[in-house]
C-alpha positions in Angstrom: -139.1 -65.7 -88.2 -139.4 -62.0 -87.6 -137.7 -60.3 -84.9 -139.3 -57.1 -83.7 -137.9 -54.5 -81.2 -140.5 -52.4 -79.6 -139.5 -49.3 -77.6 -141.4 -46.4 -75.9 -140.6 -43.0 -77.1 -138.8 -41.8 -80.2 -135.1 -41.2 -80.6 -134.2 -37.4 -80.8 -130.4 -37.9 -81.0 -129.2 -38.2 -84.6 -126.1 -40.2 -83.9 -128.2 -42.9 -82.0 -130.8 -42.9 -84.8 -128.0 -43.3 -87.3 -126.6 -46.3 -85.4 -130.0 -47.9 -85.3 -130.5 -47.4 -89.0 -127.0 -48.8 -89.8 -127.3 -52.0 -87.7 -131.0 -52.6 -88.7 -130.0 -52.5 -92.4 -127.1 -55.0 -91.6 -129.4 -57.3 -89.6 -132.0 -57.5 -92.3 -129.5 -59.3 -94.4 -129.9 -62.2 -92.0 -133.4 -62.0 -90.7 -136.5 -60.0 -91.1 -136.1 -57.2 -88.4 -138.7 -54.5 -87.4 -138.1 -51.6 -85.1 -141.4 -50.0 -83.8 -141.8 -46.9 -81.5 -144.7 -46.5 -79.3 -145.0 -42.7 -78.9 -144.4 -41.3 -75.3 -147.4 -40.8 -73.3 -148.8 -37.2 -72.9 -149.1 -35.4 -69.7 -147.1 -38.0 -67.7 -146.4 -35.3 -64.9 -150.0 -35.9 -63.5 -149.5 -39.8 -63.7 -147.9 -41.9 -60.8 -145.1 -44.3 -61.8 -147.6 -47.2 -61.5 -150.1 -45.6 -63.7 -147.6 -44.7 -66.3 -146.3 -48.2 -66.3 -149.9 -49.5 -66.8 -150.8 -47.1 -69.7 -147.6 -48.0 -71.5 -148.2 -51.8 -70.8 -151.6 -51.5 -72.5 -150.0 -49.8 -75.6 -147.3 -52.8 -75.6 -149.9 -55.5 -75.2 -152.0 -54.1 -78.1 -148.9 -54.7 -80.4 -149.0 -58.5 -79.7 -150.8 -61.6 -81.0 -151.1 -64.7 -78.8 -148.4 -66.6 -80.8 -145.6 -63.9 -80.2 -142.8 -64.9 -78.1 -142.2 -61.8 -75.8 -138.8 -61.1 -74.2 -138.5 -58.0 -72.0 -135.3 -56.1 -71.8 -135.0 -55.9 -68.1 -132.2 -55.3 -65.6 -133.4 -58.4 -63.6 -133.3 -60.6 -66.8 -130.8 -63.4 -67.8 -127.5 -62.3 -69.0 -125.7 -63.9 -71.9 -122.4 -63.7 -73.6 -122.5 -62.7 -77.4 -122.0 -66.4 -78.2 -124.6 -67.6 -75.7 -127.0 -65.1 -77.1 -126.5 -66.3 -80.6 -127.3 -69.8 -79.3 -130.5 -68.4 -77.8 -131.4 -66.9 -81.1 -130.7 -70.3 -82.8 -133.0 -72.1 -80.3 -135.8 -69.5 -80.9 -135.5 -70.1 -84.8 -135.5 -73.8 -84.3 -138.7 -73.6 -82.4 -140.5 -72.4 -85.5 -141.6 -69.2 -83.9 -143.3 -66.9 -86.3 -142.4 -63.6 -84.4 -139.9 -63.0 -81.6 -140.5 -59.6 -79.8 -138.2 -57.7 -77.6 -139.5 -54.7 -75.8 -137.6 -51.7 -74.1 -140.0 -50.3 -71.6 -140.4 -46.7 -70.5 -138.5 -44.9 -67.7 -140.1 -46.9 -64.9 -140.1 -50.4 -66.5 -143.0 -52.5 -67.2 -146.5 -53.1 -65.7 -147.5 -56.3 -64.0 -149.6 -57.3 -67.0 -146.6 -57.0 -69.3 -144.4 -59.1 -66.9 -147.2 -61.7 -66.7 -147.5 -61.9 -70.6 -143.6 -62.1 -71.0 -142.1 -65.4 -72.1 -138.7 -64.3 -70.6 -136.5 -61.4 -69.6 -133.1 -60.4 -71.0 -130.4 -58.2 -69.3 -128.0 -56.4 -71.6 -125.7 -55.5 -68.8 -125.4 -55.1 -65.0 -124.9 -51.5 -65.8 -127.8 -49.2 -66.5 -128.1 -47.4 -69.8 -130.5 -44.8 -71.0 -133.5 -46.2 -72.9 -132.1 -44.4 -76.0 -128.7 -45.9 -75.8 -129.7 -49.5 -75.2 -131.5 -49.6 -78.6 -128.4 -49.5 -80.9 -126.5 -51.7 -78.3 -129.2 -54.3 -78.6 -129.7 -54.3 -82.5 -125.9 -54.5 -82.7 -126.0 -57.6 -80.5 -128.6 -59.2 -82.7 -126.5 -58.4 -85.7 -123.4 -59.9 -83.8 -125.4 -63.0 -83.0 -126.3 -63.7 -86.5 -122.7 -63.3 -87.7 -121.7 -65.7 -85.0 -124.2 -68.2 -86.2 -122.8 -67.8 -89.8 -119.1 -68.2 -88.6 -118.4 -64.7 -90.1 -115.4 -62.7 -88.9 -117.3 -59.8 -87.2 -117.0 -61.4 -83.6 -113.6 -62.2 -82.4 -113.0 -64.6 -79.4 
């Protein structure tokens, strides 16, 4: 199985980019992981929130194939402990999925079309984080999940 994280907009902060790179390398020891950036839309000041979500949604949906399992990182999604999230990952692997895709949307969230295509929603926290900060947090949690599945000492209970 491949896990892919898709996000809208590049990361300008070198510290955040460094954390993403570090945990992506670690994660690739356990599973094939890809991180893909969809460039920010141009001229968004002339777009309404709804139109911006629709345009971003079209770009997200173009990245998918019908067999992809799509999970949206969304504040209204299901919350997991790290151990529960590792069990979620194990179930996805056991299901024989070819590709599990997680998406971090743009500043206004997701379009109705993206929500209707999604197989689920996941909340990282009840707190709100910037779209930049959530990237390394989520990749670290993926890494943590795989260390839990392997009974490695990274996660302490």
